[in-house]
N, C-alpha and C positions, 0 to 999 in steps of 0.2 A: 650288204643295206641294214636298216634296223630291223629288228625282230617285229614289230608290231604293224600289217598289212595293212596299206593302205594311206601309209604318214608320208609325206612327200614336204621337201623343201618349203614349195610354198605353201603346204595346208598348214605348216607348222608357223610359219610367217603370220598369214592370216588371222590365226587365235590371238593375236596381240594388238588387232586393228582396233581402236575406240575405249583400247585399257593402257594398261599402264607401261607394259611395252612398246607399244605404238606410239604414245604418247613422248616415251625418252627418248626414242627413235634408234631401239633391237633390230639388230641387220642378223638376218643368219644366212651365215656364209657356206656352210656345211654341213651334213647328218649325216653320219654313216656306222655301220656299225661299232659301237662302244666308242664312239666319239661326236662331239657338238663343236661347232665351230660358229663363234658369234661376234659379230664387234659392234662397239656405239662411239658415235662422232660425242668429242666434250665440244657442251656449248655454255654461256655462262650462265647459263639458268639450272645448270646441272651442279654448279658451282657451291662452294660453303661460302660462307661472310668473306672469310678469310681467304678467297680468293683460288681456292684446292678443291681437288674435285672433294664432294660431300662423300663420305662415307658409305652412305642411304645408296647413293648412286651406284658404288664400287658394288654393291651386295648385292642390286636391282639384275644389274647385269651378270655376274655369276650365279643369282640365285633364277634367275628366265632362262638362262643357258643348260642349268644342271635339269632345270624343271621340264624345259623343251625334251634334253636328253629323253629322260622317262617318261614322258610322253611317247616317244620313237621306241621306246623298250621295255614300256608295258607286256605283261605276260597276253598272252591270246585268253581273252573272254576279259578281262580287266576292265573298268570302267574309266579309270581316272587316277587322278594321287591327291594328296597334299604335301604339303612338306611340313613335318613335326619337329624336326630341330635342322638350326644349321650355326655355322662359325665359321668367323674369317678374321683374318690375320693379315693386316695392312703392312706394306715393308717399304710402299712409296709412294707417291702422289704424281697430278701432272695439271698443268692448267689450258693443255691446249693440244689439240690431236686426234686419233682413235684409241678405243682402248678397245683389245681385242679379248676375249673369253675362250679358254678352249677347256670343255666338260670332258670327265670321262668317268666311267662307272666304277666303284671299289667292291661291290654287290649290287648284283640283279635279282632280287628274292621275288618269293610270289606276293609276300607280305609288307615288306619295306625293299626300297632301293636306296643306297648310297651312294653319291655321286662329289667328286673334285673337279673344283675348276681353277685353273689359275688366271688372274687377269695379268694382262701386259700393256705395254704402252707398244702400238703398233711401228712408230717410228723407231725407235732403238731395242727393242724388244727385251727393254727394262720391268721386273716384274713389280706390282701396282701391289699386289694380293694373290692370298692362297683363300680358299675358299673350301668346304664342304658341309653337306646337308645328307639329311636322313628324310625320305619320302616314303608316305603311307600307301601302301597300292590300294585302291577303293573297287570293292568289286557289285554289282547288282545285288539288291537285298533279295533273300532267300525267298 
């Protein structure tokens, strides 16, 4: 299980209600130690004017998966986090179906975490993007 007590699949999923993850249709599939699995169904509102996935849609899926992974793995006593850097490499696209994001930590520190996410097409496993982000851990003010 994740190292942050009290974090459940349901509590993480509820955090997106009424916010960008909920509006996009972000769906948590699983969370465990050093792994978060999420999905997003592709629909016309998430496409660019060229008819393919908008890059921002892919980044939002990957960043949300990594962010929820960070929340589930916050050090004891930490209050929250914020993304301070991200990078995405796009290698293909899609027009329909479901995207899958698998996020794993590369570094779980007390001041920062680094998460990698791979975004694929659910139907054939084809890679859409590779993503890395760095999150700053937020502690209560002393």
